[in-house]
TINUTOR-373378 format. One record per atom (N, C-alpha, C, CB): residue number from 0; residue in three letters; atom name; x, y, z. Coordinates in pm, whole numbers, plus 50000, padded with zeros to 5 digits. Each point is the difference from the previous one (the first is absolute). Glycine has a CB too. Example, Ala and Ser with C-alpha at 12.3 -4.5 7.8 and 13.67 -1.06 7.14 Angstrom:
// residues 2
num, residu, atome, x, y, z
0, ALA, N, 51319, 49431, 50780
0, ALA, CA, 49911, 50119, 50000
0, ALA, C, 50090, 50120, 50000
0, ALA, CB, 49811, 49883, 50125
1, SER, N, 50154, 50222, 49803
1, SER, CA, 50082, 50119, 50006
1, SER, C, 49923, 50109, 50073
1, SER, CB, 50118, 49937, 49785
END
This chain:
// residues 105
num, residu, atome, x, y, z
0, UNK, N, 53513, 50622, 48515
0, UNK, CA, 49878, 50017, 49914
0, UNK, C, 49876, 50035, 50104
0, UNK, CB, 50094, 49820, 49804
1, UNK, N, 49894, 50096, 50296
1, UNK, CA, 49890, 50020, 50109
1, UNK, C, 50055, 50074, 50122
1, UNK, CB, 49887, 49784, 49927
2, UNK, N, 50033, 50287, 50129
2, UNK, CA, 50045, 50053, 50141
2, UNK, C, 50030, 49892, 50096
2, UNK, CB, 49861, 50198, 49970
3, UNK, N, 50235, 49800, 50111
3, UNK, CA, 50017, 49886, 50089
3, UNK, C, 49890, 49972, 50090
3, UNK, CB, 50225, 50044, 49987
4, UNK, N, 49695, 50057, 50064
4, UNK, CA, 49893, 49977, 50080
4, UNK, C, 49874, 49975, 49939
4, UNK, CB, 50114, 50121, 50140
5, UNK, N, 49893, 49843, 49722
5, UNK, CA, 49876, 49977, 49927
5, UNK, C, 49951, 49855, 50022
5, UNK, CB, 50069, 50174, 49827
6, UNK, N, 49807, 49821, 50199
6, UNK, CA, 49949, 49860, 50018
6, UNK, C, 49864, 50005, 49926
6, UNK, CB, 50120, 49948, 50236
7, UNK, N, 49862, 49965, 49651
7, UNK, CA, 49876, 50008, 49920
7, UNK, C, 49879, 49967, 50084
7, UNK, CB, 50127, 49938, 49796
8, UNK, N, 49879, 49989, 50312
8, UNK, CA, 49893, 49950, 50079
8, UNK, C, 49954, 50100, 50100
8, UNK, CB, 50086, 49776, 49966
9, UNK, N, 50007, 50320, 50056
9, UNK, CA, 49968, 50105, 50105
9, UNK, C, 49892, 50098, 49952
9, UNK, CB, 50237, 49983, 50085
10, UNK, N, 49663, 50035, 50001
10, UNK, CA, 49887, 50083, 49959
10, UNK, C, 50008, 50129, 50097
10, UNK, CB, 49846, 49787, 49915
11, UNK, N, 50187, 50322, 50025
11, UNK, CA, 50025, 50124, 50070
11, UNK, C, 49873, 50081, 50028
11, UNK, CB, 50224, 50001, 49893
12, UNK, N, 49668, 49947, 50059
12, UNK, CA, 49882, 50076, 50011
12, UNK, C, 49945, 50014, 50157
12, UNK, CB, 49948, 49916, 49750
13, UNK, N, 49977, 50196, 50274
13, UNK, CA, 49959, 50000, 50147
13, UNK, C, 49883, 49882, 50015
13, UNK, CB, 50056, 50277, 50031
14, UNK, N, 49902, 49698, 50080
14, UNK, CA, 49913, 49908, 50033
14, UNK, C, 49865, 50035, 49935
14, UNK, CB, 50132, 49952, 50209
15, UNK, N, 49829, 50174, 49792
15, UNK, CA, 49881, 50046, 49927
15, UNK, C, 49999, 49979, 49860
15, UNK, CB, 49981, 50156, 50159
16, UNK, N, 50138, 49877, 49774
16, UNK, CA, 50008, 49980, 49861
16, UNK, C, 49998, 49853, 49951
16, UNK, CB, 50119, 50212, 50005
17, UNK, N, 49936, 49702, 50080
17, UNK, CA, 50002, 49851, 49984
17, UNK, C, 49854, 49963, 49999
17, UNK, CB, 50228, 49960, 50121
18, UNK, N, 49699, 50076, 49971
18, UNK, CA, 49855, 49969, 50021
18, UNK, C, 49921, 50034, 49873
18, UNK, CB, 50020, 50047, 50252
19, UNK, N, 50009, 50085, 49708
19, UNK, CA, 49935, 50040, 49882
19, UNK, C, 50039, 49930, 49864
19, UNK, CB, 49983, 50208, 50125
20, UNK, N, 50153, 49755, 49881
20, UNK, CA, 50047, 49921, 49867
20, UNK, C, 49925, 49875, 50007
20, UNK, CB, 50244, 50092, 49981
21, UNK, N, 49748, 49841, 50125
21, UNK, CA, 49949, 49854, 50013
21, UNK, C, 49835, 50001, 50029
21, UNK, CB, 50250, 49920, 50103
22, UNK, N, 49686, 50187, 49848
22, UNK, CA, 49839, 50006, 50016
22, UNK, C, 49932, 50007, 49861
22, UNK, CB, 50019, 50130, 50228
23, UNK, N, 49862, 49830, 49772
23, UNK, CA, 49929, 50019, 49875
23, UNK, C, 49863, 49936, 50010
23, UNK, CB, 50216, 50007, 49872
24, UNK, N, 49712, 50007, 50032
24, UNK, CA, 49865, 49946, 49978
24, UNK, C, 50012, 49852, 49936
24, UNK, CB, 49903, 50249, 49967
25, UNK, N, 50031, 49650, 50102
25, UNK, CA, 50021, 49874, 49946
25, UNK, C, 49855, 49927, 50025
25, UNK, CB, 50277, 49998, 50046
26, UNK, N, 49715, 49897, 49884
26, UNK, CA, 49860, 49920, 50008
26, UNK, C, 50047, 49887, 50092
26, UNK, CB, 49885, 50051, 49748
27, UNK, N, 50004, 49876, 50280
27, UNK, CA, 50009, 49880, 50095
27, UNK, C, 50091, 49896, 49950
27, UNK, CB, 49771, 50038, 50073
28, UNK, N, 50243, 49940, 49806
28, UNK, CA, 50091, 49886, 49943
28, UNK, C, 50139, 50029, 50041
28, UNK, CB, 49855, 49959, 49796
29, UNK, N, 50181, 50174, 50215
29, UNK, CA, 50143, 50030, 50034
29, UNK, C, 50014, 49979, 50156
29, UNK, CB, 50028, 50177, 49798
30, UNK, N, 49878, 49838, 50278
30, UNK, CA, 50016, 49978, 50152
30, UNK, C, 49962, 49858, 50030
30, UNK, CB, 49944, 50243, 50059
31, UNK, N, 49992, 49681, 49873
31, UNK, CA, 49960, 49863, 50030
31, UNK, C, 50121, 49915, 50048
31, UNK, CB, 49815, 50022, 49826
32, UNK, N, 50302, 49983, 50105
32, UNK, CA, 50112, 49905, 50045
32, UNK, C, 50055, 50063, 50132
32, UNK, CB, 50069, 49921, 49750
33, UNK, N, 49928, 50201, 50272
33, UNK, CA, 50047, 50050, 50128
33, UNK, C, 49914, 49965, 50121
33, UNK, CB, 50099, 50179, 49870
34, UNK, N, 49754, 49815, 50102
34, UNK, CA, 49908, 49950, 50098
34, UNK, C, 50032, 49857, 50038
34, UNK, CB, 49828, 50152, 49912
35, UNK, N, 50197, 49772, 49983
35, UNK, CA, 50014, 49853, 50009
35, UNK, C, 50136, 49983, 50083
35, UNK, CB, 49869, 49942, 49763
36, UNK, N, 50236, 50136, 50226
36, UNK, CA, 50126, 49990, 50069
36, UNK, C, 49977, 50044, 50141
36, UNK, CB, 50133, 50038, 49791
37, UNK, N, 49748, 50040, 50240
37, UNK, CA, 49987, 50056, 50132
37, UNK, C, 50057, 50123, 50027
37, UNK, CB, 49991, 49796, 50062
38, UNK, N, 50046, 50272, 49833
38, UNK, CA, 50079, 50140, 50019
38, UNK, C, 49913, 50125, 49958
38, UNK, CB, 50227, 49878, 49947
39, UNK, N, 49628, 50103, 50044
39, UNK, CA, 49923, 50109, 49960
39, UNK, C, 49936, 50055, 50116
39, UNK, CB, 49968, 49911, 49781
40, UNK, N, 50026, 50208, 50234
40, UNK, CA, 49937, 50073, 50108
40, UNK, C, 49903, 50110, 49939
40, UNK, CB, 50209, 49956, 50153
41, UNK, N, 49664, 50032, 49891
41, UNK, CA, 49902, 50082, 49952
41, UNK, C, 49987, 50121, 50103
41, UNK, CB, 49882, 49798, 49878
42, UNK, N, 50129, 50338, 50050
42, UNK, CA, 50011, 50113, 50069
42, UNK, C, 49852, 50071, 49985
42, UNK, CB, 50273, 50012, 49960
43, UNK, N, 49661, 50016, 50151
43, UNK, CA, 49883, 50067, 49996
43, UNK, C, 50006, 50135, 49936
43, UNK, CB, 49947, 49874, 50190
44, UNK, N, 49953, 50152, 49721
44, UNK, CA, 49999, 50127, 49937
44, UNK, C, 50013, 50131, 50079
44, UNK, CB, 49873, 49874, 49852
45, UNK, N, 50090, 50101, 50281
45, UNK, CA, 50005, 50121, 50096
45, UNK, C, 50153, 50043, 50028
45, UNK, CB, 49772, 49917, 50118
46, UNK, N, 50339, 49990, 49852
46, UNK, CA, 50121, 50023, 50019
46, UNK, C, 50070, 50046, 49891
46, UNK, CB, 49980, 49859, 50156
47, UNK, N, 50115, 50231, 49847
47, UNK, CA, 50084, 50038, 49888
47, UNK, C, 50087, 49888, 49967
47, UNK, CB, 49994, 50236, 50061
48, UNK, N, 50002, 49716, 49819
48, UNK, CA, 50100, 49890, 49955
48, UNK, C, 50133, 50023, 50022
48, UNK, CB, 49860, 49949, 49842
49, UNK, N, 50189, 50174, 50115
49, UNK, CA, 50142, 50030, 50018
49, UNK, C, 50048, 50003, 50150
49, UNK, CB, 49980, 50132, 49785
50, UNK, N, 49934, 49931, 50296
50, UNK, CA, 50022, 50019, 50139
50, UNK, C, 50022, 49846, 50058
50, UNK, CB, 49849, 50238, 50011
51, UNK, N, 50054, 49659, 49946
51, UNK, CA, 50020, 49872, 50047
51, UNK, C, 50111, 49932, 49954
51, UNK, CB, 49788, 49997, 50022
52, UNK, N, 50263, 50035, 49849
52, UNK, CA, 50109, 49947, 49949
52, UNK, C, 50121, 50043, 50076
52, UNK, CB, 49887, 49987, 49788
53, UNK, N, 50127, 50146, 50251
53, UNK, CA, 50100, 50049, 50080
53, UNK, C, 50014, 49930, 50148
53, UNK, CB, 49960, 50215, 49863
54, UNK, N, 49927, 49760, 50191
54, UNK, CA, 49996, 49920, 50123
54, UNK, C, 50064, 49874, 49985
54, UNK, CB, 49802, 50104, 50060
55, UNK, N, 50161, 49818, 49838
55, UNK, CA, 50057, 49878, 49968
55, UNK, C, 50153, 50012, 49976
55, UNK, CB, 49777, 49931, 49906
56, UNK, N, 50264, 50160, 50017
56, UNK, CA, 50131, 50021, 49967
56, UNK, C, 50083, 50039, 50128
56, UNK, CB, 49923, 50064, 49763
57, UNK, N, 50019, 50004, 50319
57, UNK, CA, 50081, 50030, 50127
57, UNK, C, 49991, 49878, 50103
57, UNK, CB, 49952, 50261, 49970
58, UNK, N, 49969, 49639, 49999
58, UNK, CA, 49980, 49893, 50086
58, UNK, C, 49934, 50040, 50142
58, UNK, CB, 50198, 49893, 49875
59, UNK, N, 49712, 50190, 50104
59, UNK, CA, 49926, 50049, 50126
59, UNK, C, 49893, 49907, 50034
59, UNK, CB, 50043, 50235, 49948
60, UNK, N, 50005, 49650, 50118
60, UNK, CA, 49904, 49891, 50050
60, UNK, C, 49892, 50044, 50088
60, UNK, CB, 50181, 49852, 49987
61, UNK, N, 49835, 50249, 50096
61, UNK, CA, 49902, 50052, 50083
61, UNK, C, 49877, 50040, 49921
61, UNK, CB, 50178, 50073, 50156
62, UNK, N, 49845, 50021, 49750
62, UNK, CA, 49897, 50053, 49905
62, UNK, C, 49939, 49903, 49920
62, UNK, CB, 50113, 50194, 49993
63, UNK, N, 49962, 49716, 49949
63, UNK, CA, 49940, 49887, 49917
63, UNK, C, 49912, 49923, 50082
63, UNK, CB, 50192, 49984, 49857
64, UNK, N, 49851, 49975, 50269
64, UNK, CA, 49910, 49919, 50092
64, UNK, C, 49862, 50080, 50035
64, UNK, CB, 50221, 49887, 50107
65, UNK, N, 49796, 50241, 49910
65, UNK, CA, 49882, 50095, 50024
65, UNK, C, 49903, 49979, 49893
65, UNK, CB, 50138, 50173, 50110
66, UNK, N, 49921, 49853, 49769
66, UNK, CA, 49899, 50002, 49876
66, UNK, C, 49962, 49858, 49986
66, UNK, CB, 50104, 50202, 49867
67, UNK, N, 49958, 49691, 50158
67, UNK, CA, 49942, 49862, 49978
67, UNK, C, 49903, 49983, 50110
67, UNK, CB, 50209, 49898, 49890
68, UNK, N, 49789, 50147, 50229
68, UNK, CA, 49905, 49971, 50107
68, UNK, C, 49869, 50072, 49963
68, UNK, CB, 50188, 49975, 50180
69, UNK, N, 49831, 50136, 49767
69, UNK, CA, 49873, 50085, 49978
69, UNK, C, 49938, 49966, 49862
69, UNK, CB, 50098, 50195, 50144
70, UNK, N, 49969, 49728, 49769
70, UNK, CA, 49954, 49955, 49872
70, UNK, C, 50043, 50088, 49884
70, UNK, CB, 49811, 49903, 50119
71, UNK, N, 50262, 50194, 49912
71, UNK, CA, 50055, 50094, 49882
71, UNK, C, 50102, 49925, 49912
71, UNK, CB, 49974, 50213, 50148
72, UNK, N, 50084, 49698, 49897
72, UNK, CA, 50093, 49896, 49927
72, UNK, C, 49924, 49871, 50015
72, UNK, CB, 50233, 50115, 50050
73, UNK, N, 49778, 49792, 49835
73, UNK, CA, 49932, 49869, 50014
73, UNK, C, 50092, 49913, 49904
73, UNK, CB, 49740, 50090, 50052
74, UNK, N, 50295, 49778, 50013
74, UNK, CA, 50055, 49920, 49906
74, UNK, C, 49883, 49921, 49943
74, UNK, CB, 50228, 49994, 50115
75, UNK, N, 49740, 50022, 49752
75, UNK, CA, 49893, 49940, 49929
75, UNK, C, 49977, 49860, 50019
75, UNK, CB, 50041, 50160, 49851
76, UNK, N, 49845, 49790, 50138
76, UNK, CA, 49976, 49861, 50016
76, UNK, C, 49930, 49959, 49860
76, UNK, CB, 49977, 50010, 50277
77, UNK, N, 49999, 49856, 49719
77, UNK, CA, 49936, 49951, 49861
77, UNK, C, 49885, 50063, 49955
77, UNK, CB, 50076, 49799, 50047
78, UNK, N, 49831, 50242, 50053
78, UNK, CA, 49883, 50073, 49959
78, UNK, C, 50022, 50126, 49938
78, UNK, CB, 49896, 49895, 50169
79, UNK, N, 50202, 50185, 49883
79, UNK, CA, 50041, 50114, 49936
79, UNK, C, 50048, 49984, 49855
79, UNK, CB, 50053, 50073, 50222
80, UNK, N, 50031, 49817, 49764
80, UNK, CA, 50061, 49967, 49854
80, UNK, C, 49898, 49960, 49902
80, UNK, CB, 50205, 49922, 50102
81, UNK, N, 49697, 50007, 49953
81, UNK, CA, 49880, 49956, 49912
81, UNK, C, 49917, 50119, 49951
81, UNK, CB, 49985, 49785, 50131
82, UNK, N, 50002, 50296, 49954
82, UNK, CA, 49921, 50131, 49984
82, UNK, C, 50073, 50083, 49892
82, UNK, CB, 49917, 50004, 50253
83, UNK, N, 50206, 50027, 49766
83, UNK, CA, 50075, 50078, 49915
83, UNK, C, 50030, 49937, 49870
83, UNK, CB, 50086, 50101, 50194
84, UNK, N, 49919, 49765, 49800
84, UNK, CA, 50007, 49935, 49869
84, UNK, C, 49883, 50005, 49927
84, UNK, CB, 50154, 49863, 50081
85, UNK, N, 49728, 50127, 49979
85, UNK, CA, 49866, 50001, 49936
85, UNK, C, 49972, 50145, 49948
85, UNK, CB, 49914, 49808, 50157
86, UNK, N, 50127, 50291, 49936
86, UNK, CA, 49971, 50137, 49955
86, UNK, C, 50107, 50067, 49914
86, UNK, CB, 49870, 50018, 50204
87, UNK, N, 50235, 49914, 49760
87, UNK, CA, 50113, 50052, 49923
87, UNK, C, 50053, 50124, 50064
87, UNK, CB, 49907, 49904, 49793
88, UNK, N, 50110, 50097, 50348
88, UNK, CA, 50036, 50114, 50063
88, UNK, C, 50136, 50056, 49957
88, UNK, CB, 49860, 49918, 50182
89, UNK, N, 50148, 50212, 49834
89, UNK, CA, 50132, 50080, 49977
89, UNK, C, 50047, 50059, 50128
89, UNK, CB, 49935, 50059, 49764
90, UNK, N, 50192, 49956, 50241
90, UNK, CA, 50063, 50051, 50123
90, UNK, C, 50100, 50101, 49972
90, UNK, CB, 49962, 49792, 50107
91, UNK, N, 50081, 50293, 49995
91, UNK, CA, 50111, 50084, 50001
91, UNK, C, 50098, 49897, 50087
91, UNK, CB, 49869, 50262, 49981
92, UNK, N, 50250, 49694, 49972
92, UNK, CA, 50083, 49910, 50069
92, UNK, C, 50134, 50066, 50023
92, UNK, CB, 49879, 49803, 49901
93, UNK, N, 50185, 50153, 50208
93, UNK, CA, 50136, 50039, 50033
93, UNK, C, 50082, 49889, 50044
93, UNK, CB, 49919, 50213, 50058
94, UNK, N, 50202, 49775, 49900
94, UNK, CA, 50097, 49910, 50045
94, UNK, C, 50086, 50046, 50111
94, UNK, CB, 49993, 49919, 49783
95, UNK, N, 49987, 50015, 50332
95, UNK, CA, 50085, 50031, 50114
95, UNK, C, 50045, 49870, 50044
95, UNK, CB, 49885, 50210, 50071
96, UNK, N, 50231, 49747, 49884
96, UNK, CA, 50048, 49858, 50019
96, UNK, C, 49995, 49962, 50147
96, UNK, CB, 50153, 50019, 49799
97, UNK, N, 49799, 49870, 50230
97, UNK, CA, 49954, 49878, 49909
97, UNK, C, 49844, 50014, 49965
97, UNK, CB, 50181, 49836, 50117
98, UNK, N, 49765, 50276, 49920
98, UNK, CA, 49853, 50012, 49975
98, UNK, C, 49958, 50083, 49888
98, UNK, CB, 49977, 49970, 50227
99, UNK, N, 49900, 50002, 49729
99, UNK, CA, 49937, 50076, 49901
99, UNK, C, 49876, 50060, 50060
99, UNK, CB, 50095, 49858, 49818
100, UNK, N, 49902, 50288, 50197
100, UNK, CA, 49885, 50058, 50067
100, UNK, C, 49902, 50033, 49882
100, UNK, CB, 50138, 50100, 50209
101, UNK, N, 49728, 49875, 49809
101, UNK, CA, 49910, 50023, 49904
101, UNK, C, 49871, 50067, 50041
101, UNK, CB, 50104, 49816, 49900
102, UNK, N, 49854, 50274, 50024
102, UNK, CA, 49885, 50095, 50045
102, UNK, C, 49903, 50008, 49876
102, UNK, CB, 50154, 50150, 50169
103, UNK, N, 49722, 49817, 49856
103, UNK, CA, 49905, 50004, 49879
103, UNK, C, 49987, 50137, 49947
103, UNK, CB, 49871, 49811, 50089
104, UNK, N, 50111, 50181, 49768
104, UNK, CA, 49982, 50136, 49924
104, UNK, C, 49837, 50010, 49998
104, UNK, CB, 50238, 49991, 49830
END
């Protein structure tokens, strides 16, 4: 009935298509649990979110460190979270396991 090489868990999409599939607009309430788990990464609006996602997907640690050092990527702190909660902030978010990349709208 099924092809022998069929695996329902196998995702045959390209990396770019996967990032597009797991991207979308969200509000802070969606991101808050990821922040609390330490998996949220803030992406400065000067960066292209999809390009940042591809860097994470490729595990390009050199580029990630470069962006962290210059402040283009930030692991948010409690002050960020309080501000976003108060402002009811909205974000463009992208899942790149184990991280959630978020950029303000």
